[in-house]
One Martini backbone bead per residue (centre of mass of N, CA, C, O) as a GRO file, in nm:
protein
  117
    1MET     BB    1   7.546   0.520  29.497
    2THR     BB    2   7.843   0.319  29.515
    3LYS     BB    3   8.185   0.308  29.507
    4TYR     BB    4   8.412   0.035  29.417
    5LEU     BB    5   8.716  -0.128  29.493
    6ILE     BB    6   8.863  -0.381  29.299
    7SER     BB    7   9.156  -0.568  29.399
    8PHE     BB    8   9.500  -0.662  29.317
    9GLU     BB    9   9.802  -0.785  29.337
   10ASP     BB   10  10.096  -0.796  29.224
   11GLY     BB   11  10.127  -1.137  29.119
   12ALA     BB   12   9.853  -1.296  29.188
   13MET     BB   13   9.842  -1.410  28.892
   14ASP     BB   14   9.910  -1.748  28.951
   15PHE     BB   15   9.964  -1.915  28.651
   16PRO     BB   16   9.984  -2.081  28.386
   17GLU     BB   17  10.050  -1.969  28.074
   18GLU     BB   18   9.832  -2.159  27.925
   19ASP     BB   19   9.582  -2.006  28.092
   20LEU     BB   20   9.551  -1.717  27.981
   21PRO     BB   21   9.314  -1.733  27.776
   22ALA     BB   22   9.100  -1.823  27.987
   23VAL     BB   23   9.131  -1.583  28.176
   24ALA     BB   24   9.071  -1.359  27.972
   25ASP     BB   25   8.787  -1.459  27.902
   26ALA     BB   26   8.670  -1.441  28.189
   27ALA     BB   27   8.731  -1.142  28.235
   28HIS     BB   28   8.569  -1.031  27.989
   29ALA     BB   29   8.297  -1.145  28.085
   30VAL     BB   30   8.277  -0.975  28.344
   31VAL     BB   31   8.290  -0.703  28.203
   32GLN     BB   32   8.040  -0.741  28.032
   33GLU     BB   33   7.840  -0.792  28.262
   34ALA     BB   34   7.883  -0.516  28.397
   35GLN     BB   35   7.801  -0.346  28.159
   36ASP     BB   36   7.516  -0.471  28.121
   37ALA     BB   37   7.438  -0.383  28.432
   38GLY     BB   38   7.561  -0.080  28.485
   39VAL     BB   39   7.837  -0.095  28.702
   40LEU     BB   40   8.071   0.000  28.533
   41VAL     BB   41   8.342   0.230  28.548
   42PHE     BB   42   8.629   0.066  28.579
   43THR     BB   43   8.916  -0.099  28.414
   44GLY     BB   44   9.247  -0.249  28.498
   45GLY     BB   45   9.590  -0.281  28.443
   46LEU     BB   46   9.922  -0.316  28.583
   47ASP     BB   47  10.263  -0.235  28.466
   48TYR     BB   48  10.580  -0.229  28.625
   49ARG     BB   49  10.761  -0.239  28.356
   50GLN     BB   50  10.668   0.023  28.310
   51LYS     BB   51  10.669   0.347  28.311
   52HIS     BB   52  10.729   0.501  28.633
   53ALA     BB   53  10.634   0.700  28.928
   54VAL     BB   54  10.731   0.889  29.224
   55VAL     BB   55  10.568   1.150  29.408
   56ASP     BB   56  10.657   1.344  29.650
   57THR     BB   57  10.577   1.593  29.882
   58ASP     BB   58  10.848   1.756  29.771
   59GLY     BB   59  10.859   1.667  29.445
   60MET     BB   60  11.010   1.414  29.431
   61ILE     BB   61  11.142   1.204  29.174
   62THR     BB   62  11.090   0.849  29.128
   63ASP     BB   63  11.175   0.574  28.995
   64GLY     BB   64  10.937   0.369  29.034
   65PRO     BB   65  10.852   0.212  29.302
   66TYR     BB   66  10.801   0.161  29.585
   67PRO     BB   67  10.914   0.026  29.827
   68GLU     BB   68  10.903  -0.313  29.908
   69THR     BB   69  10.691  -0.258  30.153
   70LYS     BB   70  10.493  -0.208  29.927
   71GLU     BB   71  10.211  -0.250  29.772
   72LEU     BB   72  10.094  -0.355  29.455
   73ILE     BB   73   9.885  -0.291  29.202
   74GLY     BB   74   9.753  -0.496  28.932
   75GLY     BB   75   9.428  -0.446  28.958
   76ILE     BB   76   9.108  -0.300  28.848
   77PHE     BB   77   8.759  -0.265  28.975
   78VAL     BB   78   8.491  -0.051  28.911
   79VAL     BB   79   8.191  -0.003  29.103
   80GLU     BB   80   7.831   0.077  29.097
   81VAL     BB   81   7.651   0.018  29.395
   82PRO     BB   82   7.426  -0.013  29.671
   83THR     BB   83   7.628  -0.236  29.807
   84PHE     BB   84   7.865  -0.421  29.954
   85GLU     BB   85   7.751  -0.695  29.875
   86ALA     BB   86   7.748  -0.636  29.569
   87ALA     BB   87   8.059  -0.602  29.554
   88LEU     BB   88   8.124  -0.889  29.647
   89GLU     BB   89   7.996  -1.031  29.406
   90TRP     BB   90   8.190  -0.912  29.198
   91ALA     BB   91   8.452  -1.009  29.332
   92ALA     BB   92   8.394  -1.307  29.295
   93LYS     BB   93   8.399  -1.302  28.984
   94VAL     BB   94   8.690  -1.194  28.960
   95ALA     BB   95   8.833  -1.418  29.122
   96VAL     BB   96   8.760  -1.647  28.931
   97ALA     BB   97   8.871  -1.530  28.666
   98CYS     BB   98   9.173  -1.445  28.793
   99ARG     BB   99   9.269  -1.639  29.025
  100CYS     BB  100   9.220  -1.423  29.271
  101ALA     BB  101   9.220  -1.227  29.520
  102GLN     BB  102   9.008  -0.964  29.662
  103ASP     BB  103   8.980  -0.620  29.718
  104VAL     BB  104   8.737  -0.430  29.916
  105ARG     BB  105   8.646  -0.075  29.856
  106GLU     BB  106   8.530   0.222  29.955
  107PHE     BB  107   8.470   0.516  29.833
  108PHE     BB  108   8.541   0.827  29.921
  109PRO     BB  109   8.344   1.089  29.926
  110PHE     BB  110   8.382   1.387  29.749
  111ARG     BB  111   8.367   1.708  29.900
  112ARG     BB  112   8.411   2.037  29.936
  113THR     BB  113   8.339   2.033  30.249
  114ASP     BB  114   8.585   1.862  30.338
  115LEU     BB  115   8.792   2.111  30.314
  116GLU     BB  116   8.635   2.301  30.545
  117ARG     BB  117   8.725   2.151  30.826
   0.00000   0.00000   0.00000
């Protein structure tokens, strides 16, 4: 089985404030469905108003996000399923629940031998 990252950009969940309880209920229902199906690896949202930092390759630490030219991830949903098509089906459920488009990517499997090339 393969792990897939289903994610959306920060700010993509653009709906009226009064819809938040319905969206939260729908999102929780999808999480529960994925748990019940045994495919959920991890899920969570990211709040860029909270303390965070960027550590550059030279070790320099900068408060806040990357420069404005970089997209920021607003939320993630990681599933482990047999096919890309199955990941797309879960992404569709997340998209409907969260009311925003989802990006689907396969995790590159890391093996120690990858470092020995």
